[in-house]
C-alpha positions in Angstrom: 0.0 0.0 0.0 1.0 3.6 -0.4 -0.1 7.1 0.8 -0.8 8.5 -2.6 -0.5 12.4 -2.7 -3.8 12.7 -4.6 -5.9 9.8 -3.4 -4.7 9.2 0.1 -3.9 5.8 1.6 -4.3 3.3 -1.2 -3.7 -0.2 -2.3 -1.4 -0.9 -5.2 -3.2 -3.5 -7.3 -2.4 -5.2 -10.5 -4.7 -6.4 -13.4 -4.6 -10.1 -14.3 -6.0 -10.6 -17.9 -6.4 -14.4 -17.5 -9.9 -15.7 -17.8 -11.6 -17.2 -14.8 -13.0 -20.5 -16.4 -15.8 -20.7 -13.9 -17.1 -17.2 -14.3 -16.0 -16.8 -17.9 -14.6 -13.3 -17.3 -11.2 -11.8 -16.7 -9.8 -12.3 -13.2 -9.6 -8.6 -12.8 -7.6 -6.7 -10.2 -5.5 -8.5 -7.6 -2.8 -8.1 -5.1 0.4 -10.0 -5.9 0.1 -13.5 -4.6 1.4 -17.0 -5.3 1.7 -20.6 -4.0 4.5 -21.6 -1.6 7.0 -23.9 -3.2 9.8 -25.9 -1.5 12.4 -24.1 -3.5 11.5 -20.9 -1.6 12.5 -22.5 1.8 10.3 -20.0 3.6 6.9 -18.3 3.0 8.7 -14.9 3.2 10.6 -15.7 0.0 7.4 -16.7 -1.7 6.0 -13.2 -0.8 9.1 -11.4 -1.9 9.3 -13.2 -5.2 5.7 -12.9 -6.1 5.6 -9.2 -5.3 8.7 -8.6 -7.4 7.6 -10.7 -10.4 3.9 -9.7 -10.5 4.8 -6.0 -10.3 7.2 -6.5 -13.2 10.1 -5.7 -11.0 8.5 -2.5 -9.7 8.6 -3.4 -6.0 11.7 -5.1 -4.6 11.5 -5.6 -0.8 14.0 -7.6 1.2 12.8 -10.7 3.0 14.3 -9.2 6.2 12.1 -6.1 6.0 9.0 -8.1 5.0 9.5 -10.2 8.1 8.9 -7.1 10.2 5.7 -6.1 8.4 2.2 -7.0 10.0 0.4 -10.0 8.6 -2.6 -12.3 9.3 -3.3 -15.8 8.1 -6.6 -16.0 6.2 -8.8 -18.9 5.0 -7.9 -19.9 1.5 -10.2 -22.8 0.8 -13.6 -24.1 1.9 -12.2 -27.6 1.8 -10.7 -28.6 5.2 -7.0 -29.0 5.3 -6.5 -28.1 1.7 -4.5 -24.8 1.3 -6.0 -24.1 4.7 -4.6 -20.5 4.9 -2.8 -17.8 3.0 -0.6 -15.3 4.7 -1.5 -11.7 4.0 1.3 -9.2 4.5 0.9 -5.5 4.5 3.9 -3.5 3.1 3.7 0.2 3.1 5.8 2.0 0.4 5.7 5.8 0.0 7.7 7.0 -2.9 7.3 9.6 -5.6 7.6 7.0 -8.4 4.2 5.7 -7.2 2.5 8.9 -8.2 1.8 7.2 -11.5 3.1 3.6 -11.0 2.0 2.6 -14.5 4.9 4.6 -16.0 7.7 2.4 -14.5 5.5 -0.8 -14.5 4.7 -0.3 -18.2 8.4 0.3 -19.1 9.6 -2.7 -17.2 6.8 -4.9 -18.7 7.8 -3.9 -22.3 11.5 -4.7 -21.5 10.6 -8.1 -20.0 8.2 -8.9 -22.8 10.9 -8.3 -25.4 13.3 -10.4 -23.4 10.9 -13.3 -23.3 10.9 -13.2 -27.2 14.6 -13.0 -27.5 15.6 -15.5 -24.9 13.2 -18.4 -24.9 15.5 -20.4 -22.6 14.5 -18.1 -19.7 11.7 -20.3 -18.4 10.9 -18.0 -15.5 10.4 -15.0 -17.6 6.6 -15.6 -18.0 6.2 -14.9 -14.2 7.0 -11.2 -14.9 4.3 -11.0 -17.6 1.3 -12.2 -15.6 -0.1 -8.8 -14.9 -0.6 -6.2 -17.6 -1.7 -3.0 -15.7 -1.3 -1.4 -12.3 -3.7 1.0 -10.4 -4.2 2.5 -7.0 -7.3 1.7 -5.1 -8.0 4.3 -2.4 -8.9 2.9 1.0 -11.7 5.4 1.4 -13.4 3.9 -1.7 -13.1 0.4 -0.2 -14.5 1.5 3.1 -17.5 3.1 1.4 -18.1 0.0 -0.8 -20.0 -3.2 0.1 -16.6 -4.7 1.0 -16.0 -2.0 3.6 -19.4 -2.5 5.1 -19.3 -6.3 5.1 -18.1 -8.2 8.2 -18.2 -11.9 7.4 -17.3 -14.2 10.2 -17.7 -17.6 8.6 -14.7 -19.6 7.2 -16.4 -20.0 3.8 -16.2 -16.3 2.9 -17.4 -17.2 -0.6 -20.8 -18.2 0.8 -21.3 -14.7 2.4 -21.0 -12.4 -0.6 -20.8 -12.4 -4.4 -17.5 -13.6 -5.8 -16.5 -10.2 -7.0 -17.1 -6.5 -6.5 -16.4 -3.4 -8.5 -14.7 -0.5 -6.8 -13.4 2.7 -8.3 -9.6 3.0 -8.6 -7.2 5.0 -10.6 -5.1 3.9 -13.5 -2.7 5.5 -15.9 -2.6 9.3 -15.3 -4.3 8.7 -11.8 -6.8 11.4 -12.6 -9.7 9.5 -14.2 -11.4 6.8 -12.1 -11.5 3.3 -13.5 -13.7 0.3 -12.5 -11.7 -2.2 -10.6 -13.2 -5.7 -10.6 -12.1 -7.4 -7.4 -12.2 -11.2 -7.3 -9.4 -12.9 -5.4 -8.5 -9.7 -3.6 -12.0 -9.4 -2.2 -11.8 -12.6 -0.2 -8.5 -11.4 1.3 -10.1 -8.1 2.3 -13.3 -9.5 3.8 -12.0 -12.7 5.5 -10.9 -12.7 9.1 -7.7 -14.3 10.4 -8.0 -17.9 11.4 -7.0 -19.8 14.5 -4.8 -22.6 13.3 -5.9 -24.9 16.2 -9.7 -24.6 15.8 -9.9 -23.4 12.2 -12.3 -20.6 13.3 -12.1 -17.0 12.1 -10.6 -14.6 14.6 -9.0 -11.2 14.8 -8.9 -8.6 12.0 -10.1 -8.8 8.4 -7.6 -8.0 5.7 -9.1 -4.6 5.2 -8.9 -3.8 8.9 -5.3 -4.7 9.0 -4.5 -2.5 6.1 -6.4 0.4 7.8 -4.4 -0.1 11.0 -1.1 0.3 9.1 -2.0 3.7 7.6 -4.0 4.9 10.7 -7.2 4.8 8.7 -9.2 2.8 11.2 -12.8 3.9 12.0 -11.8 3.8 15.7 -8.7 5.0 17.4 -7.9 1.5 18.4 -8.7 -1.9 16.9 -8.5 -5.3 18.4 -6.1 -7.6 16.7 -5.0 -11.2 17.1 -1.5 -11.7 15.9 -0.4 -15.3 15.2 3.1 -16.4 16.1 5.3 -16.2 13.1 5.8 -19.5 11.4 9.4 -20.8 11.1 8.5 -22.8 7.9 6.5 -22.0 4.9 4.2 -25.0 5.0 2.6 -24.5 8.4 0.0 -22.2 9.9 0.5 -19.7 12.7 -0.1 -20.6 16.3 -2.9 -19.4 18.6 -2.5 -15.6 18.8 -2.5 -13.3 21.8 -5.1 -10.6 21.6 -3.8 -7.1 22.0 -4.8 -3.6 21.2 -3.1 -1.9 18.2 -3.4 1.8 17.5 -1.2 1.7 14.3 1.7 -0.3 12.9 4.6 1.4 11.4 7.3 -0.3 9.3 10.7 1.4 9.4 12.3 1.2 6.0 14.6 2.8 3.6 13.1 3.4 0.1 15.1 4.2 -2.9 14.7 4.0 -6.7 17.1 2.8 -9.4 18.2 -0.1 -11.6 17.1 -3.5 -10.5 19.6 -5.5 -8.5 17.9 -8.9 -9.2 18.9 -11.4 -11.8 16.9 -13.7 -14.1 19.1 -16.7 -14.7 22.5 -15.2 -15.5 21.1 -11.9 -16.6 21.2 -8.8 -14.4 17.8 -7.2 -14.9 19.2 -3.7 -14.2 21.6 -4.1 -17.1 18.7 -4.2 -19.6 16.8 -1.2 -18.0 14.5 -2.7 -15.5 14.0 -0.3 -12.6 12.7 -0.9 -9.1 11.7 0.7 -5.9 14.0 -0.9 -3.3 12.6 -1.4 0.2 14.9 -2.5 3.0 15.4 -1.9 6.7 16.9 1.3 7.9 
């Protein structure tokens, strides 16, 4: 998320043009996300990689800094013990290049698209081409929408609301509103954290957690249940300890410049990919 100078505290979301086979429509706007794989060794690396890849290299956060950011574990499937949770981290990045994030995102995407045509042996290149647009979604718009008003408490969040919602966001010049169809992101925003022992929802919703990070909560204080941080990527968090949180602040150093990451043996910065670098102070 970012505190946008024109639209206030906002989510940075990305458009996925893939077709949802069930609904027969484009998947719409999402937050970067992906499945934990053994090669990542830790769920933090999954989050770091997915954010970097699905933002076309725009956001590069270190795992060490991400480890200090607030998170909750959310229900991920109505089927017991199958992908029983997904970890939802909130990373705040305030930087002038996010005034119009499409500018850098679009440039990086064009470079990586050309690279995929020139070097077919780079099997991982497709990961950078999954999203085709970026937008900011003001939190005030979310809070005024049906998502902001809904307070589902059941594990099967899909049974409590339509599978998608449309909320106004801003794309391109950031001046004209655009309709943002939320599908996967909606379940993250509405669902409450889960207790790994009982499987019951508890604590904040995703939207409430985001609001606490940017001090945009409806109340001065919100009740939160923070799970113990997992030491491996495959397990869930332990039973949390309830405590009051006024706001959460991540201390970080943000800079902008050539990408420092590599794709195979190729340094992405050397071909013009630029990133917002986020690391600890």
